[in-house]
C-alpha positions as CSV (number, residue, x, y, z in Angstrom):
1,M,-59.0,-45.1,19.2
2,S,-59.5,-42.1,21.3
3,A,-56.9,-39.8,23.0
4,F,-57.7,-41.2,26.4
5,D,-56.9,-44.8,25.1
6,V,-53.6,-43.6,23.7
7,V,-52.7,-42.1,27.1
8,I,-53.6,-45.4,28.9
9,L,-51.6,-47.4,26.4
10,A,-48.6,-45.1,26.9
11,V,-48.8,-45.4,30.7
12,V,-49.0,-49.2,30.5
13,M,-45.9,-49.3,28.2
14,V,-44.0,-47.2,30.6
15,L,-44.9,-49.4,33.5
16,T,-43.9,-52.4,31.5
17,L,-40.5,-51.0,30.8
18,V,-40.1,-50.1,34.5
19,V,-41.0,-53.7,35.5
20,V,-38.6,-55.2,32.9
21,G,-35.8,-53.0,34.2
22,A,-36.5,-54.0,37.7
23,V,-36.4,-57.7,36.7
24,L,-33.1,-57.2,35.0
25,V,-31.7,-55.4,38.1
26,G,-32.9,-58.2,40.3
27,L,-31.3,-60.9,38.1
28,R,-28.0,-59.0,38.1
29,T,-28.2,-58.8,41.9
30,L,-28.8,-62.5,42.1
31,R,-25.8,-63.2,40.0
32,R,-23.7,-61.0,42.3
33,L,-25.0,-62.7,45.3
34,G,-24.1,-66.1,43.7
35,A,-20.5,-64.9,43.4
36,A,-20.4,-63.0,46.7
37,P,-17.2,-63.3,48.9
38,R,-17.1,-64.3,52.5
39,P,-19.4,-62.5,54.9
40,E,-16.5,-61.3,57.0
41,D,-15.0,-59.5,54.1
42,P,-15.4,-55.7,54.5
43,A,-16.0,-55.3,50.7
44,F,-18.7,-57.9,50.9
45,I,-20.4,-56.1,53.8
46,A,-20.3,-52.8,51.8
47,E,-21.6,-54.6,48.7
48,K,-24.3,-56.2,50.8
49,D,-25.4,-52.8,52.1
50,R,-25.5,-51.4,48.6
51,Q,-27.6,-54.4,47.5
52,E,-30.0,-53.8,50.4
53,Q,-30.3,-50.3,49.3
54,S,-31.0,-51.5,45.8
55,L,-33.7,-53.9,47.1
56,A,-35.3,-51.1,49.0
57,A,-35.3,-49.1,45.8
58,L,-36.9,-52.0,43.9
59,R,-39.5,-52.3,46.6
60,S,-40.3,-48.6,46.4
61,A,-40.4,-48.9,42.6
62,A,-42.8,-51.9,42.9
63,D,-44.9,-49.9,45.4
64,E,-45.0,-47.0,43.0
65,A,-45.9,-49.4,40.2
66,N,-48.7,-50.8,42.3
67,S,-50.0,-47.3,43.0
68,T,-49.8,-46.4,39.4
69,I,-51.6,-49.5,38.4
70,D,-54.4,-48.7,40.9
71,V,-54.6,-45.3,39.4
72,A,-54.7,-46.8,35.9
73,R,-57.4,-49.2,37.0
74,S,-59.6,-46.4,38.3
75,A,-59.0,-44.5,35.1
76,A,-59.9,-47.6,33.1
77,A,-63.1,-48.1,35.1
78,A,-64.0,-44.5,34.4
79,A,-63.1,-45.0,30.7
80,R,-65.3,-48.1,30.6
81,A,-68.2,-46.1,32.0
82,E,-67.7,-43.3,29.6
83,A,-66.6,-45.2,26.5
84,A,-68.0,-48.6,26.0
85,A,-66.4,-48.9,22.6
86,A,-62.8,-48.9,24.1
87,K,-63.6,-51.5,26.7
88,A,-62.3,-54.4,24.8
89,E,-59.0,-52.8,23.9
90,A,-58.5,-51.5,27.5
91,K,-59.3,-55.0,28.9
92,A,-56.8,-56.6,26.6
93,A,-54.2,-54.0,27.5
94,R,-54.9,-54.5,31.2
95,A,-54.6,-58.3,30.9
96,E,-51.3,-57.9,29.1
97,A,-50.1,-55.4,31.6
98,R,-51.3,-57.6,34.5
99,R,-49.5,-60.6,33.1
100,V,-46.3,-58.6,32.6
101,L,-46.7,-57.1,36.1
102,D,-47.3,-60.5,37.6
103,D,-44.2,-61.9,36.0
104,A,-42.2,-58.9,37.3
105,R,-43.8,-59.3,40.8
106,A,-42.9,-62.9,40.8
107,E,-39.3,-62.2,39.8
108,A,-39.1,-59.3,42.3
109,D,-40.6,-61.4,45.1
110,T,-38.0,-64.1,44.4
111,V,-35.2,-61.5,44.5
112,L,-36.7,-59.8,47.6
113,E,-37.2,-63.1,49.4
114,R,-33.6,-64.2,48.8
115,A,-32.2,-60.8,49.9
116,H,-34.6,-60.7,52.8
117,K,-33.4,-64.1,54.0
118,Q,-29.8,-62.9,53.9
119,A,-30.5,-59.6,55.6
120,E,-33.2,-60.7,58.0
121,A,-30.8,-61.9,60.7
122,D,-28.7,-58.7,60.6
123,A,-31.8,-56.4,60.3
124,E,-33.6,-58.1,63.2
125,Q,-31.2,-56.8,65.8
126,L,-31.2,-53.3,64.3
127,R,-35.0,-53.2,64.3
128,T,-35.1,-54.4,67.9
129,A,-32.6,-51.7,68.9
130,A,-34.4,-49.1,66.9
131,R,-37.7,-50.1,68.4
132,R,-36.3,-49.8,71.9
133,S,-34.7,-46.5,71.2
134,G,-37.9,-45.3,69.6
135,E,-39.9,-46.4,72.7
136,R,-37.5,-44.5,75.0
137,E,-37.7,-41.4,72.8
138,V,-41.4,-41.7,72.7
139,A,-41.5,-42.0,76.5
140,V,-39.2,-39.0,76.9
141,L,-41.3,-37.0,74.4
142,A,-44.4,-37.9,76.2
143,A,-43.1,-36.8,79.5
144,T,-41.8,-33.6,78.0
145,T,-45.1,-33.0,76.3
146,R,-46.9,-33.5,79.6
147,E,-44.5,-31.0,81.3
148,Q,-45.0,-28.5,78.5
149,A,-48.7,-28.9,78.7
150,A,-48.7,-28.3,82.5
151,E,-46.4,-25.3,82.0
152,V,-48.7,-23.9,79.3
153,E,-51.6,-24.4,81.7
154,R,-49.8,-22.5,84.4
155,R,-48.8,-19.7,82.1
156,A,-52.4,-19.5,80.9
157,A,-53.6,-19.2,84.5
158,R,-51.0,-16.5,85.2
159,M,-52.0,-14.7,82.0
160,D,-55.6,-14.8,83.1
161,E,-54.7,-13.5,86.5
162,R,-52.6,-10.7,85.0
163,E,-55.4,-9.8,82.6
164,R,-57.8,-9.7,85.5
165,L,-55.5,-7.5,87.5
166,H,-54.8,-5.3,84.5
167,T,-58.5,-4.9,84.0
168,E,-59.0,-3.9,87.6
169,E,-56.0,-1.5,87.4
170,V,-57.4,0.1,84.3
171,E,-60.7,0.6,86.1
172,R,-58.9,2.1,89.1
173,L,-56.9,4.4,86.9
174,A,-60.0,5.5,85.1
175,E,-61.7,6.2,88.5
176,R,-58.5,8.0,89.6
177,E,-58.4,10.1,86.4
178,R,-62.0,11.1,87.0
179,Q,-61.1,12.1,90.6
180,L,-58.1,14.0,89.4
181,T,-60.1,15.8,86.9
182,A,-62.5,16.9,89.5
183,A,-59.7,17.8,91.9
184,S,-57.9,19.8,89.2
185,A,-61.1,21.8,88.6
186,A,-61.4,22.3,92.4
187,L,-57.7,23.3,92.6
188,A,-58.0,25.7,89.8
189,A,-60.9,27.4,91.5
190,R,-59.0,27.4,94.8
191,E,-55.9,28.8,93.1
192,S,-57.8,31.7,91.7
193,A,-59.4,32.3,95.1
194,L,-55.9,32.1,96.8
195,A,-54.4,34.4,94.3
196,E,-57.1,36.9,95.1
197,R,-56.5,36.4,98.8
198,E,-52.7,36.6,98.4
199,Q,-53.0,39.9,96.6
200,A,-55.3,41.2,99.4
201,L,-52.8,39.9,102.0
202,V,-49.9,41.6,100.3
203,E,-51.8,44.8,100.3
204,A,-52.8,44.3,103.9
205,E,-49.2,43.4,104.9
206,E,-47.9,46.5,103.2
207,Q,-50.5,48.6,104.9
208,R,-49.7,46.9,108.3
209,R,-46.0,47.5,107.8
210,R,-46.5,51.1,107.1
211,E,-48.7,51.4,110.1
212,L,-46.2,49.6,112.3
213,E,-43.4,51.8,111.1
214,R,-45.5,54.8,111.8
215,V,-46.5,53.6,115.3
216,A,-43.1,52.1,116.3
217,G,-41.0,54.8,114.8
218,L,-38.7,52.1,113.3
219,T,-37.9,51.3,109.7
220,A,-38.2,47.8,108.3
221,D,-34.4,47.4,108.3
222,A,-34.1,48.5,111.9
223,A,-36.9,46.2,112.9
224,R,-35.3,43.3,111.0
225,A,-32.0,43.9,112.7
226,E,-33.6,43.9,116.1
227,L,-35.5,40.7,115.2
228,I,-32.4,39.0,114.0
229,E,-30.6,39.9,117.2
230,A,-33.5,38.5,119.3
231,I,-33.5,35.3,117.2
232,E,-29.7,35.0,117.5
233,T,-29.9,35.3,121.3
234,Q,-32.7,32.7,121.4
235,A,-30.7,30.4,119.1
236,K,-27.6,30.8,121.3
237,R,-29.7,29.8,124.3
238,E,-31.2,26.8,122.6
239,A,-27.8,25.8,121.2
240,A,-26.3,26.1,124.7
241,L,-29.0,23.9,126.1
242,L,-28.5,21.3,123.3
243,V,-24.7,21.4,123.7
244,R,-25.0,21.0,127.5
245,D,-27.3,18.0,127.1
246,I,-25.0,16.4,124.5
247,E,-21.9,17.1,126.5
248,A,-23.5,15.6,129.6
249,D,-24.6,12.5,127.8
250,A,-21.2,12.0,126.1
251,R,-19.4,12.8,129.3
252,G,-21.4,10.2,131.2
253,T,-20.5,7.4,128.9
254,A,-17.0,8.4,127.7
255,E,-15.4,10.4,130.5
256,Q,-14.7,7.3,132.7
257,R,-13.2,5.3,129.9
258,A,-11.1,8.2,128.6
259,R,-9.9,9.0,132.1
260,H,-8.8,5.4,132.5
261,I,-7.0,5.3,129.2
262,V,-5.2,8.6,129.8
263,V,-4.2,7.9,133.4
264,D,-3.0,4.5,132.5
265,A,-0.9,5.9,129.7
266,I,0.6,8.6,131.9
267,Q,1.4,6.2,134.8
268,R,3.1,3.7,132.5
269,V,5.4,6.4,131.1
270,A,7.6,7.4,134.1
271,S,9.8,10.0,132.5
272,E,11.9,12.5,134.4
273,Q,10.8,16.1,135.0
274,T,13.1,18.7,133.4
275,A,13.6,22.4,133.8
276,E,16.0,24.0,131.2
277,S,16.4,27.6,130.1
278,V,18.2,29.6,127.4
279,V,21.2,30.3,129.6
280,S,24.1,27.9,130.4
281,V,26.5,28.3,133.3
282,L,30.2,27.3,133.0
283,H,32.2,27.0,136.2
284,L,35.8,28.2,136.1
285,P,38.8,27.0,138.1
286,G,39.4,30.5,139.3
287,D,38.4,34.2,138.8
288,E,41.8,34.8,137.0
289,M,40.5,32.7,134.1
290,K,37.9,35.5,133.3
291,G,40.7,37.8,132.3
292,R,42.2,35.3,130.0
293,I,38.8,34.6,128.4
294,I,38.3,38.4,127.8
295,G,41.8,38.7,126.4
296,R,43.8,41.9,125.6
297,E,41.3,44.7,124.8
298,G,38.5,42.0,124.7
299,R,39.8,40.3,121.5
300,N,39.3,36.8,122.8
301,I,35.7,37.3,123.9
302,R,34.9,39.1,120.6
303,A,36.4,36.3,118.6
304,F,34.5,33.7,120.7
305,E,31.1,35.4,120.2
306,S,31.8,36.0,116.5
307,V,32.8,32.3,115.9
308,T,30.2,30.6,118.0
309,G,27.3,33.1,117.8
310,V,26.8,32.8,121.6
311,N,26.7,35.8,124.0
312,L,29.3,35.4,126.8
313,I,28.3,37.2,130.0
314,I,31.1,37.8,132.5
315,D,29.9,39.5,135.7
316,D,30.7,39.4,139.4
317,T,29.5,35.8,139.9
318,P,32.5,34.1,141.5
319,E,34.2,31.4,139.3
320,A,31.4,31.3,136.7
321,V,30.4,32.8,133.4
322,L,27.1,32.7,131.5
323,L,26.5,31.7,127.9
324,S,23.2,33.0,126.4
325,C,21.7,32.0,123.0
326,F,18.2,31.2,121.8
327,D,19.6,28.4,119.6
328,P,20.2,25.5,122.0
329,V,22.5,23.6,119.7
330,R,24.7,26.7,119.1
331,R,24.7,27.4,122.9
332,E,25.8,23.9,123.7
333,V,28.6,24.1,121.0
334,G,29.7,27.4,122.6
335,R,29.7,25.9,126.1
336,L,31.7,22.9,125.1
337,T,34.1,25.1,123.2
338,L,34.7,27.3,126.2
339,E,35.0,24.3,128.5
340,K,37.8,22.8,126.3
341,L,39.6,26.2,126.0
342,V,39.5,26.6,129.8
343,L,40.9,23.1,130.3
344,D,43.6,23.6,127.7
345,G,44.6,27.1,128.9
346,R,45.5,28.4,125.5
347,I,42.9,31.0,124.6
348,H,43.4,33.1,121.5
349,P,41.3,33.7,118.3
350,H,43.0,31.0,116.1
351,R,42.7,28.4,118.9
352,I,39.1,29.3,119.5
353,E,38.3,28.5,115.8
354,E,40.0,25.1,116.0
355,V,38.3,24.1,119.3
356,Y,35.0,25.4,117.9
357,E,35.2,22.9,115.0
358,L,36.0,20.0,117.3
359,A,33.2,20.9,119.6
360,R,30.7,21.3,116.8
361,Q,31.6,17.8,115.5
362,E,31.3,16.4,118.9
363,V,27.9,18.0,119.5
364,D,26.7,16.7,116.1
365,A,27.8,13.2,117.1
366,L,26.0,13.5,120.4
367,C,22.9,14.7,118.7
368,H,23.0,11.9,116.2
369,R,23.5,9.3,119.0
370,A,20.7,10.9,121.0
371,A,18.3,10.7,118.0
372,E,19.2,7.0,117.4
373,D,18.7,6.2,121.1
374,A,15.3,7.9,121.0
375,L,14.3,6.0,117.9
376,V,15.4,2.7,119.4
377,E,13.5,3.5,122.6
378,V,10.3,4.3,120.7
379,G,10.7,1.4,118.2
380,I,10.7,3.3,115.0
381,T,12.7,2.2,112.0
382,E,13.1,3.2,108.3
383,I,13.3,6.9,108.8
384,H,15.1,9.4,106.5
385,P,18.6,10.3,107.6
386,E,17.8,14.1,107.4
387,L,15.0,13.6,109.9
388,V,17.4,11.7,112.2
389,T,19.7,14.7,112.1
390,L,16.9,17.1,112.9
391,L,15.7,14.9,115.7
392,G,19.2,15.0,117.2
393,R,19.1,18.8,117.3
394,L,16.1,18.6,119.5
395,R,18.3,17.1,122.3
396,Y,19.2,20.7,123.2
397,R,15.8,22.3,122.4
398,T,13.3,23.1,125.2
399,S,9.7,24.2,125.3
400,Y,8.5,25.9,128.5
401,G,11.5,24.2,130.2
402,Q,10.7,20.7,128.9
403,N,13.3,18.9,126.7
404,V,11.7,18.5,123.3
405,L,13.3,15.2,122.4
406,K,12.3,13.6,125.7
407,H,8.8,15.1,125.2
408,L,8.6,13.4,121.8
409,V,9.6,10.0,123.3
410,E,7.1,10.5,126.1
411,T,4.4,11.5,123.7
412,A,5.0,8.5,121.5
413,H,4.8,6.1,124.4
414,I,1.5,7.7,125.6
415,A,0.0,7.6,122.1
416,G,1.1,4.0,121.6
417,I,-0.6,3.0,124.9
418,M,-3.8,4.8,124.0
419,A,-3.8,3.2,120.5
420,A,-3.3,-0.2,122.0
421,E,-6.2,0.4,124.4
422,L,-8.4,1.5,121.5
423,R,-7.1,-1.3,119.2
424,L,-5.8,1.0,116.5
425,D,-2.7,1.0,114.4
426,V,0.0,1.4,117.1
427,P,3.1,1.9,114.8
428,I,1.6,4.7,112.7
429,I,0.2,6.5,115.7
430,K,3.5,6.3,117.6
431,R,5.3,7.6,114.5
432,A,3.0,10.5,114.2
433,A,3.3,11.4,117.9
434,F,7.1,11.1,117.8
435,L,7.5,13.4,114.8
436,H,4.8,15.9,115.7
437,D,7.4,18.6,117.0
438,I,10.1,17.9,114.4
439,G,9.5,21.4,113.1
440,K,10.9,23.0,116.3
441,A,14.4,22.0,115.1
442,L,14.1,24.7,112.4
443,T,12.0,27.4,114.1
444,H,15.2,29.5,114.5
445,E,15.9,29.3,110.7
446,V,12.4,29.1,109.0
447,E,9.5,31.4,109.5
448,G,6.2,29.9,110.5
449,S,4.5,27.6,112.9
450,H,6.5,24.6,113.9
451,A,3.5,22.4,113.1
452,I,3.4,23.5,109.4
453,I,7.2,23.4,109.2
454,G,7.2,19.8,110.6
455,A,4.5,18.7,108.2
456,D,6.4,20.1,105.2
457,L,9.5,18.3,106.4
458,A,7.7,15.0,106.9
459,R,6.1,15.3,103.4
460,K,9.4,16.2,101.9
461,Y,11.2,13.1,103.3
462,G,8.5,10.5,102.4
463,E,6.3,10.2,105.5
464,S,2.7,8.9,104.9
465,E,-0.2,11.4,104.6
466,D,-1.7,10.2,107.9
467,V,1.6,11.2,109.7
468,V,1.8,14.5,107.9
469,H,-1.8,15.4,108.7
470,A,-1.3,14.5,112.4
471,I,1.8,16.8,112.5
472,E,0.1,19.8,110.9
473,A,-3.1,19.4,112.9
474,H,-1.7,18.9,116.4
475,H,-2.1,22.6,117.2
476,N,-5.2,23.1,115.1
477,E,-3.5,25.0,112.3
478,V,-5.4,22.5,110.2
479,P,-8.6,20.9,111.6
480,P,-7.9,17.3,112.6
481,Q,-9.6,14.8,110.3
482,T,-8.2,11.4,111.4
483,I,-8.0,9.4,114.6
484,E,-4.2,9.6,114.4
485,A,-4.3,13.4,114.5
486,V,-6.7,13.3,117.5
487,L,-4.6,10.9,119.5
488,T,-1.5,12.9,118.7
489,Q,-3.2,16.0,120.1
490,A,-4.3,14.1,123.2
491,S,-0.8,12.5,123.9
492,D,0.9,15.9,123.3
493,A,-1.5,17.5,125.9
494,C,-0.9,14.6,128.4
495,S,2.9,15.0,128.1
496,G,3.0,18.7,128.3
497,G,0.2,19.1,130.9
498,R,1.4,16.7,133.6
499,P,2.6,18.3,136.8
500,G,6.2,19.5,136.6
501,A,6.6,18.9,132.9
502,R,6.7,22.6,131.8
503,R,7.2,25.9,133.3
504,E,7.3,29.5,132.1
505,S,8.9,32.7,133.1
506,L,7.4,34.9,135.9
507,E,6.8,37.8,133.5
508,A,5.0,35.6,131.0
509,Y,3.0,33.9,133.7
510,V,1.8,37.2,135.2
511,K,0.9,38.6,131.8
512,R,-1.1,35.4,131.0
513,L,-3.0,35.6,134.2
514,E,-3.8,39.3,133.7
515,R,-5.0,38.7,130.1
516,I,-7.2,35.8,131.3
517,E,-8.9,38.0,133.9
518,E,-9.3,40.8,131.3
519,I,-11.0,38.5,128.8
520,A,-13.5,37.3,131.4
521,A,-14.1,40.7,133.0
522,G,-14.9,42.2,129.6
523,K,-18.1,40.1,129.2
524,V,-21.5,41.5,129.9
525,G,-22.9,40.7,133.4
526,V,-19.5,39.7,135.0
527,E,-19.1,40.9,138.5
528,K,-15.8,39.3,139.7
529,V,-13.0,37.2,138.1
530,F,-10.5,35.0,139.9
531,A,-7.6,33.1,138.3
532,M,-6.8,30.0,140.3
533,Q,-4.4,27.1,140.4
534,A,-1.6,28.9,138.7
535,G,-3.8,30.0,135.8
536,R,-5.2,26.6,135.1
537,E,-8.7,27.5,136.3
538,I,-10.7,30.7,136.1
539,R,-13.8,31.4,138.1
540,V,-16.2,34.0,136.9
541,M,-18.9,35.5,139.2
542,V,-21.9,36.9,137.3
543,K,-24.8,39.0,138.4
544,P,-27.8,36.7,138.7
545,E,-30.3,39.5,137.6
546,D,-28.3,40.0,134.3
547,V,-27.3,36.5,133.4
548,D,-29.6,33.4,133.7
549,D,-28.5,29.8,133.7
550,I,-28.5,29.5,129.9
551,G,-26.6,32.7,129.6
552,A,-24.0,31.4,132.1
553,A,-23.3,28.4,129.9
554,V,-23.0,30.6,126.8
555,L,-20.6,32.9,128.8
556,A,-18.4,30.0,129.8
557,R,-18.1,28.8,126.2
558,D,-17.4,32.3,124.9
559,V,-14.6,32.9,127.5
560,A,-13.0,29.5,126.8
561,K,-13.1,30.1,123.0
562,Q,-11.5,33.6,123.3
563,I,-8.8,32.3,125.6
564,E,-8.0,29.5,123.1
565,E,-7.8,32.0,120.2
566,E,-5.7,34.7,122.0
567,L,-3.3,33.0,124.4
568,T,-0.6,30.3,124.3
569,Y,-0.2,28.2,127.4
570,P,0.8,24.7,128.4
571,G,-2.0,22.2,129.3
572,Q,-5.6,23.4,129.6
573,I,-7.6,26.1,131.4
574,R,-10.9,25.4,133.0
575,V,-13.6,28.1,133.0
576,T,-16.2,28.0,135.7
577,V,-19.1,30.5,135.8
578,V,-20.8,30.9,139.2
579,R,-24.3,32.4,139.3
580,E,-25.7,32.7,142.8
581,S,-29.2,34.0,143.8
582,R,-30.0,35.0,147.4
583,V,-33.4,36.0,148.8
584,T,-33.7,37.5,152.3
585,E,-36.8,38.3,154.3
586,I,-37.3,39.5,157.9
587,A,-39.9,38.0,160.1
588,R,-41.3,40.5,162.7
């Protein structure tokens, strides 16, 4: 017996053992099925599932056995072809194996048929559901596959298009590179030529400059200064033309609207016109009271001036004395003190001190009440008590004869009306306009501009930055940056510039007019100067041969700018430059 026969025999024996084991497992399964519990028992169902799994394993084992047998058959056929001597033994072995296999198959088929009959009913529904689910999944997969195929086709088309565009771009870039190379070579040649020309031009310019200096008799610095002056004059002329055009355009569209808003705001604020000064007059019941006020050797008047800080002027004016002081609150306290002393009749140093304290408390109460009334009238709440005290002191403070507290109320009303017309934040603008002169309450005590003092006070007592900026910018100590600051300036000018609102002393008035005329007369080309309308307008007559139309516009702006910088005045001053040309011929 050859080695191949031995192998075949071993394979057949192994298969026989496998089949016998399968038969035994099938018999055991049949016995379990014979003693199986009721179908509705969960344990029975679980056991049934395990048996089905065992049957499936048996089927797979049988299939494997079949495949193995087929392999053995093919091997046996090859062995018969190769070794005729072992044909008989192999045939006998195959017959024996076939018999054993047939028996195993018969037993397995019996077991499978029984199990199949029991599980067929349950498995049919599962197969039907699985088939339907599989069909649905297949349909979904088919649709998805079709979509993916279409998307792949689209992407392929896009890729082809991109590849085509990329190829064209590469060709263009190559052509561009060739052109750039040629241009670079040309530029290099031109650069060298330009460098040579530039060197020649520099030498020619230097030679020309030396020749010009020799011919003109001017150095380069002098010529440059003269050229700069000429350019500056031309720039001023062009700037004046541009400014005039811009102002005309803006004035044409905005002047009517602005005039309507300002006039409406002023007309709706009907405040009284005031005229106050730094001197108060107290009427006496008789001239004999003057001697009692002076006292023995002037002790009463000295004590009065020492306690109140107010100068008491007693002259020949019948039944009247004058009280002079630059601090209006102190002057009012002194006037009230003297009035109480005159009514009481007892005038001596100790009594003066007592009455002074009572008068000071009374004036403080009056100031506080006046500040509260002003706040109620304007409609402002939530303000720091210290600011209320300072506002009350403005009840006796005047500016060019205008009461400052009434000016603040009037300014706040005008600013509120303007803000309402422009649809802005009315409360914040009224607050800024009402507090813009708060610094005047401390101008007798603190050095500096009342705008800066007021801004520091407002910042110290918790006012917003918009209000602080409007206060410090209302006289241009700081350039205005917000609409609140601009409206505060406008309302302040409206309140102070209306007719009868302010006045100034004759001496200051005359000096202001003289200075205005001096400023205008000092300009080049001015022939005559006339100050008109109480100094609110100045007319400048110029020589037409020295000043042209553009020069007249520049002159008007320069005069107005210098007046703003050097003078202090209520309202505004209009500068009008008149240039007149006359040509006369005689016909004979």
